[in-house]
N, C-alpha and C positions, 0 to 999 in steps of 0.2 A: 504494500500500500504506500503510495507516494508520500503522503503525510502521515507521520506517526501521531496516532489519535490518543489523546488523553482528555477525558472529561473529569475535571476536578470537582466531583460532586460530593457535597456534604457540609459540615459546619462545626466550628469550635464554639462551645457554649460560653457566651459572655454573661448571660443570665439564663437561669433555668426557667422554661415556660411550659406550663401545662396547656393543653389545647384551648381551654377557656380563656387563657391569658395571652394568646398569640397576638402580637401587634398587627395592625391592619396591613402594613406593607409586607410583613413576613407571610401572612396568610395569602395575600395577592400573588406573591412570588411563588409560593408553594403550589398554588392552583395552576400556575403556568408551567411549572417544571414537572408536575406529575403527569404520568401517562406514557405513551409510546411515540417515538419519533423515528423517521426513516428517510433515507435519501430518495430522490425522485426515481421512479421506475425507469425513466429514460437514461439514468446514469448507470451504465453497465460496467464502468471501470471501478467505481467505488460504491459498494453495496453495504449499507450499515443500518442496523436496527438497534435503537437505544431505548430501553424501557426503564421507567422509574416507578416503583410501587411504594405507597406509604406504609410505614411500619408503625403499628399502633400498640406497641408493647408498653405495659405499665412499668417495666424495668428500665426503660430508657426515656429519660426526660427530654422534652423538646420535640422538634420536628425532624423526623428521620425518614430516609428513603432507602430501599434496596434498589441498586442500579445494576443493570446487566447489558452488556454490549455484545451483539452478534454481527458477524460480517460474512460477506460472500453469498453466492447463490444458495449454498447449503446451510447458511445460517450458523456458521461455526462460532462456538463460544470464544470470545476475545477477552472479556474482562468482567469481573464481578466486584462490586464494592458496596459498602454501606455508607450512606451520606447523611450528614446532619447540617441543617441550615439555621442560622441565628440572625437576629437583628441587632446591629450595633447602633445604638441611639446616638452616640457621640459622633460617629462617622456618617450617620445617615445612610447606611449601606447594609446589604446582606453579606454575611461572612459564610463561606462555604469550604468545608474541609473533608477530605476522604479518609475512610477507615477500611482496613482490610478485613477479610473473614478468615478466621483460623481454620475452619473446615468449609472451604468454598464449595466443594462438590455437593455438600448437603443442601445447599440453597439454590442449585441450578433450577431455573424456571420456577422460582419460589412463589410467583403470583398464583400458581395453580394450587398452592397450599397456604392460604392466608394464616392459618393457625400456626404454621411454622414461623412466619415472620412476627406474628403478634405475641409470641412467647420468647422472643430473643432477649438475651441479657448481655451485660458488658463482657461476660466471659466468652461470647461468640466473636468478639471483634478485637482488633489491635490497630495501633497507629499505622498509617500508610506512608505519610510524608512527614518530614521534619517541620517544625514551626517555621512559618515564613512562606509556605506554599499554599496558603489559603487563597481561594478565589474570592475577590471582592466584587460584588455586583451593585451597581448604582442605577437608580431609576432615571431614565431619560424622558419618558412620557408616560401617559396613563397605562400603557400596556407594552412598554419597551424597556428592557434592562440590558446593560452592558457589563460584562465581567472581565476581570483582569487578574492574572498571576504575574507578579513582578519578579523578573530575573535577578534583581538586586538582592532579593531576600530568599528566593526559592532555589536552593542548592541541594542536589541529590548526588549520591554515589552511583556512578555508572557500573552496572553489573558486567558489562562487556569489556569496557576499557579499564576498569579499576581506578578511574579518576573521578574527580568531582566535576559536575557540569551544572550550568544554570538553566532553569526552565522558564520560558515565557509562554503564557496561554491567554488567548482572547476568546470571548464568547458574546453572542447576541441572542437574546431570548425575547420572543413576542408571542402574540396569539397565533401568528401565522407561520413562524419558523423558529428554528434553533440553529445557530451557526457557531462553529468552533474551529480553533486552529492552535497549533503548538509548535514551538521552536526550541532547539537546544543550542547552547553556547558554551565555549570553554570559559574558564574563570576570568579571562581578559575580554569577554564579550565578543569573541570571534565566532561567527555563525558555523554551526556544525551540521544540523539537520532540521528537517521540518518544512513547513510551507513558507513561501516567499511572502514578504510584506504585502498585505492587501488580499491575499488568497485565504479563503475560508471554506470549510466543508459545510454544506447546507443540508439540514434535515427538516422534515415537515411533520406536523402532528398527524398521527394515524387516527382517523375518525372511526 
């Protein structure tokens, strides 16, 4: 796949919110990001289905989603994560951070087993990225959000090269589409991989 795809979905809890206490902006964003997104049927080169399912476990405070990415004509499993989103009142933005699943195979196609998701606990998850890799979403209009992961703060250890690299990610989310892109840089901000500036992968809500 030409662009390495990473959806930084989830959130670091700045304040714990039960469903009845969810801020209006957080609720609005959660409604947009929940569901299934897919690339256009006309796009034969890049075939992606990205599904986000709400996790309503009493053991996990706040707003959580199970996310699963499948690619190609065969719908091959590409990635699974647990996501949490929170509202940062001081920044006026949504904070999004990803968590890994300790037993990811157990949760494949978990939307078919709601009880499996709704009984999840903190023992099922583990940190995925270091602090600094949260995606920050800011509202641009009534139904348009833009997300950004800053390469100045998002540094990960490359499993292939054994070196540290910087990650930059951009996202656009609205009622009509979801766009994402990611780039990798060395520590001196020299481009390594990913999409060119201005290029994004576009997915559409599956009705």
